[in-house]
Structures are given as C-alpha cells and as structure tokens.
N, C-alpha and C positions, 0 to 999 in steps of 0.2 A: 526258870525260863532263861535261855541262853541269850546273852547280850549280843546283838547283831554286830556291834563294833568289835567284838572279840572273835567273830567268826570269819573275818576277812571279806565280808560282803561289802560291796561298794555301790553307792547309789549316785544317780545323776542329780546334781543340785544346781540351783540358780542362786548366785550370790546376791548381796544387796545391790550390786551394780547391774545385776541381770546377766553376769557372765556365767558361762556354762563350765562345770567342772565335775570332778568325781571326789567323793569322800569315802572313807572307810579306814578304820584304825587311825582316825584323825589325819589321814594322808590325803592331800589334794594333788591331783594329777594335772599336768599342763595340757595345753591344747594340742594334742598329738594329731597326726594325720588321720588316724582311725576315728578319733573323737570328732574332728572337723567333718569328715565324711558322713558320720552318723548324724551329727547335728544338722547339717544341711538338708539331709533327707527328711528331717522332722518338720521342716518349714515348707509350706507351699501356698500359692495364691489360688483362691477360688473366686472366679469371676466369669461373666459371660464372654464368649468368644467375640461377639459382635453386637453392637448396639446402634440405634439410629439417632442421628443428631436431634437434639431437643429432648430426648429421654433422660432419665436418671440411671445411674449405675452404681452398684456397691461392689467393692473388691474386699475380700476377707483374707487375712493372713492366718492360716491354720497351722497348728502344731499338735502332735500327739503327746508332747511332753507336758507335765504338770508344772506350770509356772506360777510363781507367786507375784501377782501384780506387775507383770512385765510392761515395758513401754516399747511400742512397735514403731519402727521407722520405715517409711515407704520411699521407693526409688522409681523414677521414670527415666528410661533410657540411661540408667546408670547414675543419675543425678538425684540427690535427696529432694523430696517434695516438701515445700514449706508453705505453699499457698492453698493447699487443699484441706478439706475437712477430714480430720482423722479422729475417730472415736474408738477407744479400746483397740481392737485388732482390725478395725474396718476403715477402709478409705471410701468416702462418699463423693461421687461426682454428680453435682447438681447441674441439670441442663447440659448434657454432653454436647460438645462441639467437635469438629474435625480435628482441632488441635489436641484433643485428649487421646487420640490414637497413639499407641506406642507400646513399649515393653515395660511391664511393671514387676517389681520384686519387693520383698519385705525382709526385715531383720529385727532382732531384739537389741535394744540399746545396750551398749557395752560389749556386744558381740557382732558388730556390724559386718565383720569379715565373714560371718556365717550367714549371709543372706540367702533367701530362698531362690529356687530356680525361677527364671523369668516367665511371665505370662504376657502374651501379646494380645492387646485389645484393638479390635478394628471398629471403625465408626463409619456407618453408612451415611452418605450426605450427597446433596446435589452438586453439580459442577461448581468449582470455585477457581479464582484466579484465571478467568478466561481472558485470553489476550490474542492478538493477531500479529503475526510477523510477516514481513514482505521480503521476498527472495531477491528482488532487484536492489543492487547497491548503486548509490549515486542518483543521478537524474533519471527519470522515466521519460523517454522520448517516444513519439509516435512510431509505431512499427515494431517496437520491442515487445518481449513477452514478460509477463509479471505473474508470480504465483503468491497467493495469500495462504497462510497456514494458521489454523486455529489450535491454540494450546489451552489445556484446562486440566484441573485436578478434580477427580470425582470417584466415588466409591458407591456402587460399582462403576467401572469405566464408562465414559460417554459413549452412547450408542448412535446419536443422531446429531449431525452438524448441519445447520442451515445458514446460508449466506444471504445478506441483504445489502443492496445499494440504496441508501436512504430507507424508504419503507417498502421497497420492492424486492421480493425474493428473486435471487439470480442464480442460485446453485445449491448443491448438497455435497456433503463429504468433508473430511478433515482439511482438505486443500481445495482451493479454487484458483484456476488458472485463466488468465486473459491473454491469449496469443494475439499478436499483431494489434497491440493496444492503440486506441484512437482517442481523439480529444473528447468524444462523447462518453468515454469510460471514466472521465474524471468524476470525483465525488467521494462521499463518505461510505465506507464499508464496515459492516459489523458481522459478527459470527454468533449464532445462538447454539449453545451446547445443551444437550438433554440426556439425562439418564432416568432410571426408575424412580428417583426421588425428587426430580424437579429439573428446572432449566435456568440457565443464566446467559446473559448477553455480554459480549465483550465491549470494551470501550471502542469508539469509532476510530478508524484510521482513515486519513485523508490521502487520496491518490491525486496528485497533480501531474498532468501531462505537460512536459516542458514544450512550450510552443514559442515560436518566433513569428510575429506577424508584421506586415508592412502596410502602412496606410499612405495614401497619396492625397495631396492637397494642391490644387483643387480636385475634387472628386469627379467633376463632370468632364466635359470635352476639353482636351488639351490641344491648343492651337499653337502653331509655330510663333515664336517670339514671346510667348508668355513665360512666366516663372512657375516652377513646380518644386514642391518640397516632399521628399519621401521620409517617413518616420518609422523607425524600427522599435518594436515593443517586445519584451520578453518577461516571463514570470519565473525566470531561473532562480534557484536557491542553491548556493549563494548567488547574490546578484551578478548580473553581467558586468564584466570589467571593460570590455572593448567591443565596438561595433566597426565592421569594415564593409564597405560597399563595393559591389562589382556589377558590371554589365556583361550579360552572356556574350561570349565570344571575345571579350577583352583579355588582354594579357597581363594587365596590372590593375590594382585597386582604383576605383573611380572616386573614392572618398572615404572618410572615416567619421565617427561620431554617431550619436543617437539619431540625428537628422542629417539628410543630404539634400542640398538645394541645387537646382539647375536653373541658372539665370538665362533668359532668352533661349528657350529650348528650340531645338531644330529637329528635322526629320531623322537626323543621324542618331538621336536619342531613342528612337523607337526600338522596342525590344524588351527582353526580360531582364529586370534588375533584381538583385538580391543582396541582402545584408547578412553578414556572418556575425552571430552573437557569441562571444567567448566568455566563459567563466572558469572557475578552478577545476570543473569536471569535464570540460570539453567545449565543443562548438556546435552550433546548430544554425541552419539557414532559414531565412524567410524570403519569399519571392513576391514580385508584383510585375504585371505586364504594363508597360508604358506605351501608349499609342498616340503618336503626334499627328495631328491633322494639318495638312498643308493649306495655306490660305488660297491656293489655286485649285484645290481638289474638288470644289463644288462649282461647277460652271455649266453654262448652257451653250451648246454649239448650234448655231443657226446656219443652215446652208441655203443660200439663194442661188438658184441655178435655172437653166433652161434645158430643154431636151430631156434625155434619159439621165437618171441619177443612180449612182451606186455608192453607198456610204454606210458605215456601221460605227458604233461607238468605240472606235479604236483608241482615240485620244480623249474622248469625252464620255465619262461613265454615265452621266445624266444627259442623254442626247435629245435635243428637240429640233425637229426638221421643219422648215417652212417650204412648202411646195410652191413653185412658181406656177405650175399647171395642175389644178386639182383634178383634172381628168386624165392625167398621165396614168398609164397602166403598168409601166415598168418601175416598181418601187423596191427592187432588190438593192441591198446595200452591202458593200464590202469595206474592208479597211481603207482608210484614206491614204493611198499610196500613189501619188501622181505618176511615178515612173512606170506603174503597172496598169495605167488606164488604157482602155481600148480607144480606138480612134474616134468613136462617136460619143465618148464621154466629154462633155463640155462643162467645166466649172468656171463660173464667173468670179464669185467672191465667197470665201468662207469667213463668216463673222463669228468671232468667239466672244461671248459675253462673260466677263469675270468681274465680280464685285462692282457691278454697274459700269464697267469699262468695256468698250467695244474695240476690239483689235482687228482691223481688216487685214486679211491675208489674200493677196492676188496669186492665183495659180495659173 
C-alpha cells in the first residue's frame, strides 16, 4: 500500500493550538488567501432569526471540518463574549432580553482571524426607554404653542401612543400639540406606548405655564385717602430678578420691587396697573384694575321746591326728591342747569346731604 505522505496528498489539519494548516510530505503551508477563504466558509452560525424577550435561545457554531477538541470563541457586534454560557460549540442565552439583540459570529481559538460570517439576532419586546420631549424652549407662557413628542424603543415598532394629563386621556399619536396654551393646561403629562408585546408608560413631564399675578390689599372697596399695596407674584424658572410697576397711560415706571404701595390714594390712581416680571428668559406682565371711590360719591340730593319741578340725577347718582306738593302732576326732571330753566321753574333750595352734612345751595 502506497504511503499517502509520498503521494503528495495534503490534508487539512488542526494543530494543538487549533490553528488551521495543510500537511503533506511533512510540509506545512501558511495561511494563504485561498486557505483563509476556504476556512471562513467552513464556519457558520445556526440560530433563530428572531426570539421573544423572556425566552431562551441557543446559537451553534457549525463547521464541516473534522476538528479535534476545538475551543470556540463567540463575538457579539465584533467584541468577544465573556459573560455568556458557552458549551462546546454552542452559545446559550438564558432568558433573552432586548440587550441580546445584535450580530453574532464565532471562531476557533488560535485562528480568531478566521471567524464565521455574522448572524443577526432580533429580539421581540414591548416598548422600552419611553420618554417625552417638549418642543418649547425656555419658559412656557400663556398663548404660546407647545408640542409633546413620545419616544420609545420597541420591536416591532410602537403602534399606539396615548397621552394622559394626570389620569385623563387627552390625545392619541406620537406627538400631542397644545395650541394657544392656557393656565388650565398646567399639569403632569405622560405617554403610553403600545405594540404587539405590551405597553409602557413614560415618566411624567410637568408643564408649568409662566404666570404673573397681581394681588391688591385691601381687597375690598378702596376709598380716597386710604393706603393700598399691590403685590406681584410669579412662578418663573429661573426666579424673577426684577419687578417694575406701571400705570396704564403713564410714560414712566410708577415703582419697582415685589410690592408697590400707594399711600393716601386718590381718584387719580384709578385705572389699570401692571407689573413687569423679568428673569433670564424674558419678561411677562400681570395686571390689576384699581377703582378708587370718592368720599363724595355716595350722597343724596333733596330738592325742596314749590310749583313745577324739573330735575334729574345730573350731579347726584343716587337721587332722592322731596316733593313740596304731593298732588303735583308735573314730575318731569331734567339736568339741573339753572341757566336753561324755563320762567315758571322756581327752585328755592337744593339741599345736598353728604356724609351727614347738609350743604344748602340757593339758586
């Protein structure tokens, strides 16, 4: 029988280190391009294309070569795996998670440069990393528009997005827009993402509408001569740095500071007052109407006369007439304008009662 070593026949062998080479006539060949191409084609990964999170999965490194006790090395996304269970030529994934998705390949130790072609493993899982982003930058003020966008990772992709304000459903879709936002839109918003394998809720995002409010003390009726304090409040973030007070129609600021006091208020202070709250992002105004009541505004006019009377509440908003003759038929009243009286109008005395004072006026 002819010795195969003398026939020039060469065989593919695995050395003690697991390296691939050829022998024949005691000649070993290097790792030539042809050898590398052939060796790579002899290694491949057998595994499912897709698994569901929570299941187990086995990946097997297959070769058509006859190897003597080889040691297999596994790679994920090009990096060696050291934390997974490897038994013989099999990689075992216990309780698959979405983090196990990726590209897997294998090689024989000593010939790591001859790794197999990659196999991509996909993992089906419910939405993860659900978060909400807000389109508006800086402060959200009344009247502006705000868009919330829901972001999540899911396989298959998320099909349904549901928006909640607190526990109340307010919208559907990946984005939720609030045009012309109002103070009542303030609150916590969450997004629920759902696909075929489950649903997840985002962490809540808080929408605060930047508001500036003005309070007035005392809150009741303001009478001439009293003292009044206006206070400006704001929930700005960052906090308000300065407050400036104005009166509508004024050409210059009326005051500054968190509070503005008016000592011995007069009728001239009647009107719209507003404070301008300023922080690093801009300014916003809050307004309040100040109505000052004159000490002479509530009085009773008493007209004592004889003959025909013609009078109306021209000067006296709360008019009380005392008739000299209860049987008089002509009770028409016009504005008290003495220069426009007819000749038969006779007025003796107009008595004006103000704050328990009687001021007689002779006409």
